[in-house]
C-alpha positions in Angstrom: 47.0 -69.2 4.4 48.6 -67.0 6.8 46.6 -68.4 9.1 47.4 -72.0 9.2 48.6 -73.4 11.4 51.6 -75.1 11.0 53.6 -78.6 12.2 57.4 -77.4 13.0 60.1 -79.6 14.6 63.7 -78.2 15.4 66.4 -80.2 14.9 69.8 -79.7 16.1 72.7 -81.7 18.1 73.4 -79.5 21.0 70.8 -78.8 23.6 72.9 -76.3 25.3 74.2 -72.3 25.0 72.5 -70.2 22.6 70.9 -72.3 19.8 69.2 -73.9 22.9 67.9 -70.6 24.0 66.8 -69.7 20.3 64.6 -72.4 19.8 63.2 -72.4 23.3 62.4 -68.7 22.4 60.8 -69.8 19.1 58.8 -72.5 20.8 57.5 -70.0 23.2 55.7 -67.8 21.1 55.2 -70.1 18.5 53.3 -72.3 20.4 51.2 -69.3 21.9 50.4 -69.1 18.3 48.4 -72.3 17.7 51.3 -73.8 16.1 52.5 -77.3 16.8 56.0 -77.2 17.9 58.3 -80.7 18.2 62.3 -80.7 19.2 64.6 -83.8 18.1 68.0 -83.3 19.5 70.8 -85.4 21.2 70.9 -86.8 24.4 74.3 -87.2 25.0 74.8 -83.8 26.3 73.2 -81.0 28.6 73.2 -81.7 32.4 70.6 -80.9 35.4 70.3 -77.7 34.3 69.1 -78.3 30.7 67.6 -81.1 31.8 64.8 -78.5 33.5 64.9 -76.4 31.1 63.3 -79.2 28.9 60.8 -79.4 31.8 59.4 -75.9 31.8 59.0 -76.2 27.5 57.7 -79.7 26.9 53.9 -78.9 27.7 54.8 -76.7 24.5 55.9 -79.4 22.7 52.7 -81.1 20.7 54.9 -83.1 18.7 57.2 -84.4 21.5 60.8 -84.2 22.3 63.0 -86.6 21.0 66.7 -87.4 22.1 68.9 -89.6 20.5 73.0 -89.8 19.9 73.7 -87.7 18.2 77.8 -87.1 18.2 80.2 -84.0 16.8 81.9 -85.2 14.7 80.6 -87.6 11.4 80.4 -91.4 12.6 79.2 -94.7 11.5 76.2 -94.3 14.2 74.7 -91.5 12.0 73.9 -94.1 9.9 71.5 -95.6 12.1 70.5 -92.1 13.7 69.5 -91.1 10.1 67.1 -94.1 9.5 65.6 -93.8 13.3 65.2 -90.0 12.1 63.9 -90.5 9.2 61.1 -92.8 10.4 60.4 -90.4 13.4 59.8 -87.3 10.9 57.8 -89.2 8.5 55.6 -90.4 11.4 54.9 -86.7 12.7 54.5 -85.2 8.7 55.6 -82.0 9.6 55.2 -78.6 7.3 58.4 -77.4 8.7 62.0 -78.9 9.7 64.3 -75.8 10.9 67.3 -77.0 11.5 70.3 -75.3 13.7 74.4 -76.0 13.9 75.7 -78.1 10.9 74.8 -81.4 12.3 71.0 -80.8 13.2 71.2 -79.2 9.6 72.5 -82.5 7.8 69.7 -84.1 9.1 67.0 -82.2 9.3 68.2 -81.8 5.3 68.6 -84.8 4.5 65.7 -86.1 5.7 63.1 -83.7 5.0 64.7 -84.2 1.3 63.8 -87.7 1.6 60.6 -87.3 2.3 60.0 -84.6 -0.5 60.6 -87.3 -2.7 57.7 -89.5 -1.1 55.2 -86.9 -1.9 55.8 -84.5 1.3 55.8 -80.5 1.4 58.5 -80.2 4.3 60.1 -76.6 4.5 64.0 -77.2 4.8 65.4 -74.2 6.7 68.8 -74.0 8.3 70.3 -72.1 10.7 74.3 -72.1 10.9 74.5 -70.4 14.3 78.0 -69.9 13.6 78.9 -74.0 13.6 80.9 -75.0 10.2 82.1 -70.9 9.7 84.2 -70.6 12.5 86.7 -73.2 10.6 90.0 -71.6 8.8 89.1 -71.8 5.0 93.1 -73.0 4.4 92.7 -75.7 6.7 91.9 -79.2 5.6 88.7 -79.6 8.2 87.7 -76.1 6.9 87.5 -77.5 3.2 85.9 -80.1 4.0 82.6 -78.6 5.9 82.7 -75.7 3.4 82.2 -78.0 0.6 79.6 -79.8 2.5 78.0 -76.8 3.2 78.1 -75.8 -0.2 76.3 -79.4 -1.6 73.9 -78.8 1.4 72.4 -75.6 -0.3 70.7 -78.1 -2.7 68.2 -79.7 -0.4 67.5 -76.0 1.5 64.5 -74.2 1.3 66.3 -71.0 3.5 69.5 -70.1 4.9 68.7 -67.9 8.4 71.2 -66.3 9.4 71.7 -64.7 13.2 74.2 -61.7 12.4 75.6 -60.0 9.3 78.7 -61.6 10.3 77.8 -64.5 9.9 76.3 -63.8 6.6 79.5 -62.8 5.0 81.4 -65.7 6.6 79.4 -67.5 4.8 79.4 -65.8 1.3 83.2 -65.3 2.0 84.4 -68.9 2.9 81.0 -70.8 1.0 79.7 -69.1 -1.7 77.1 -66.3 -2.3 74.3 -68.6 -1.3 72.3 -70.4 -4.0 68.7 -70.5 -2.4 67.0 -67.7 -0.5 68.4 -66.2 2.9 66.8 -63.9 5.5 68.8 -61.8 8.2 67.6 -62.5 11.9 69.0 -61.0 14.7 68.5 -63.2 18.3 65.9 -61.4 20.5 65.5 -60.8 23.8 61.8 -60.5 26.0 60.3 -57.9 27.6 61.9 -59.4 31.3 65.2 -59.8 30.3 65.1 -55.9 30.0 65.2 -55.4 34.0 68.2 -54.8 35.5 69.5 -57.4 37.7 71.2 -56.0 40.8 74.7 -56.8 42.0 74.2 -59.1 45.0 76.3 -56.9 48.3 79.4 -59.6 48.5 79.6 -60.0 44.6 83.0 -61.3 43.1 84.7 -58.4 40.1 84.0 -60.7 37.5 81.9 -63.3 35.6 82.3 -66.0 33.1 79.5 -67.5 32.1 79.2 -70.4 29.3 80.2 -73.6 27.6 83.4 -75.0 29.4 85.0 -75.1 25.7 88.5 -73.6 24.4 86.1 -71.3 21.0 84.4 -69.8 24.2 88.2 -68.2 25.5 87.7 -69.5 29.6 91.2 -70.4 29.7 92.1 -67.0 28.9 89.9 -65.6 31.2 91.6 -67.7 33.9 94.9 -66.1 32.4 94.1 -62.6 32.5 93.0 -63.2 36.2 96.3 -64.5 36.6 98.1 -62.0 35.2 96.3 -59.4 37.2 96.9 -61.7 40.6 100.7 -61.2 39.1 100.7 -57.4 39.1 99.5 -56.8 42.6 95.7 -56.8 41.2 94.0 -59.7 42.8 90.8 -59.8 41.4 87.9 -61.9 42.1 85.9 -64.2 40.0 82.4 -66.4 39.7 83.3 -69.2 36.8 79.9 -70.8 35.8 79.2 -73.6 33.3 79.4 -77.5 32.3 80.8 -79.0 29.0 83.6 -81.7 28.0 87.3 -79.3 29.2 85.7 -78.1 32.7 88.2 -81.1 34.6 91.1 -79.1 32.2 90.0 -75.4 33.7 89.0 -76.6 37.4 93.3 -77.6 37.1 94.4 -74.3 35.6 92.3 -72.4 38.5 94.5 -74.5 41.2 97.8 -74.6 38.7 97.6 -70.6 38.3 97.6 -69.8 42.1 93.4 -68.8 42.2 91.9 -71.1 43.8 91.0 -68.6 46.9 89.9 -66.2 44.3 87.7 -68.2 41.4 84.7 -70.3 42.8 83.3 -72.4 41.0 79.7 -73.5 39.4 77.0 -75.8 37.3 75.6 -74.2 34.7 72.6 -72.3 36.4 70.2 -69.0 34.6 72.5 -66.1 33.3 70.2 -63.2 35.3 71.2 -66.0 38.7 74.8 -66.0 37.7 74.6 -62.1 36.7 73.8 -60.7 40.2 77.3 -62.6 41.8 79.7 -60.2 39.9 80.2 -56.8 39.0 81.4 -57.2 35.5 80.6 -60.1 32.9 83.6 -60.8 30.7 82.8 -63.0 27.8 86.9 -64.2 26.1 85.5 -66.1 23.3 87.7 -66.9 19.9 84.8 -66.8 17.7 81.0 -66.4 17.7 77.9 -65.4 15.7 75.3 -63.6 17.7 76.1 -64.7 21.0 72.8 -64.7 23.5 75.0 -64.3 26.6 76.4 -60.8 25.7 72.7 -59.9 25.0 71.4 -61.1 27.9 74.1 -59.4 29.8 73.2 -55.8 28.4 69.8 -56.3 29.0 70.5 -56.8 32.6 71.8 -53.3 32.6 75.4 -55.0 33.5 79.0 -53.7 32.7 80.3 -56.3 30.0 83.4 -57.1 28.5 83.6 -58.5 25.4 86.4 -59.9 22.9 86.1 -58.3 18.9 84.8 -61.2 16.9 81.4 -62.8 15.2 78.4 -60.4 15.5 79.8 -58.9 18.3 80.3 -55.6 17.6 76.7 -55.6 15.5 75.7 -55.5 19.4 78.0 -52.8 20.5 77.3 -50.7 18.2 79.1 -47.0 18.5 80.9 -48.8 21.6 82.6 -51.9 19.4 86.2 -49.8 19.6 85.2 -50.9 23.6 85.7 -54.5 21.6 89.4 -56.8 23.0 91.6 -58.9 20.8 90.3 -62.3 21.0 92.7 -65.1 22.3 95.1 -62.0 24.1 95.5 -62.5 27.8 97.1 -59.6 28.0 94.5 -57.1 26.5 91.9 -58.8 28.1 93.4 -58.4 30.9 94.5 -54.8 30.5 90.8 -54.4 29.6 89.9 -56.1 33.1 92.1 -53.5 34.9 90.6 -51.0 33.8 87.5 -51.8 34.3 88.4 -51.8 37.6 89.4 -48.5 38.4 85.8 -47.1 36.0 83.5 -45.5 38.0 81.5 -44.5 35.2 81.3 -48.0 34.3 77.5 -48.6 35.4 76.6 -44.9 33.9 77.8 -46.8 30.2 75.9 -49.8 31.0 72.6 -48.3 31.7 73.5 -46.6 27.9 74.0 -49.2 26.0 71.1 -51.4 27.4 68.9 -48.7 26.8 70.3 -48.5 23.2 70.2 -52.5 22.6 66.4 -52.4 23.7 65.4 -50.5 20.9 66.7 -53.0 18.0 66.9 -56.8 19.7 63.3 -58.0 20.0 62.2 -61.7 20.1 58.8 -60.9 19.0 60.5 -59.5 16.0 62.6 -62.4 15.9 59.8 -64.7 16.0 57.9 -63.2 13.0 60.7 -62.8 11.1 61.2 -66.6 11.6 57.6 -67.1 11.1 57.4 -65.2 7.8 60.6 -67.5 6.5 58.3 -70.6 6.8 55.1 -69.8 5.2 57.7 -68.1 1.9 59.2 -71.9 1.9 55.6 -73.5 1.7 
């Protein structure tokens, strides 16, 4: 029955970035509707910022927060982790296992299938969030992961895609899905569409995100150096955490940017938005990035690369997107922004267009419909 309350566990590896944001939004809305929620994720990633976020949602997790070591690569330790996870899920008796990302997807769908053999009616849903779809189809790793993804379809009741780009990438690289699918865009809450005022002593640019090459922080720093070399010295804030952060800090020194770039640990996005005039998202790959949605909703001018679902966000302004991985192209876009007196007017136009298309309430409703269709 539609009014039945469900026991839902979200399973994913890394509690950082867009996946963690996506899960927190679903927990907020579905717990308020009376469903019982739990989270199962890695204990090795995340820092003080993520710990604070966990504490905020812990009261909404009737099925608890469980964290175990869950490394990105496949390791012998996964066998012990699988057994421990199976016992945990069996004790909780969930109605829904909603997995996110490749590693979380493997854990939840394999364990959910074992539970079904023993009589459980648990629904097994999987959202790639880009994940393995980012691999090159001709690479050895890509071929391995695509083969595994194809095999895992037999253990999947529904695939949920967060962008049409992701859906097309799955079809092109893995194959036409042999299980039901849904396209559910990420959404934002009403409060996130309030404009963020720029601080009085704001820098020119902001990078905020994971500190790994996939997100392009190295391209951002080199573009700043390019501006400086052309005589257009710009200032920036560099916000985030991740495994490659020490390398980027060394790069800042090597490029002579020590006086113009201020480095910060991870912080709430809206707090970071106030630090600079323009947000730069220089990613090499994305699916449907929350940081782009959040920046536009905050009415900030944005410079983004032409990857993943970002053109779906920009819609009629997609022609402004920048070639991914190109220091020269990003540098030119940043230089042009410094001279653009109409950038705030465009930010307002994009804010209004976004508000009409991306809603967290619609996202949660559509995901719940997917849950019920699998029951």
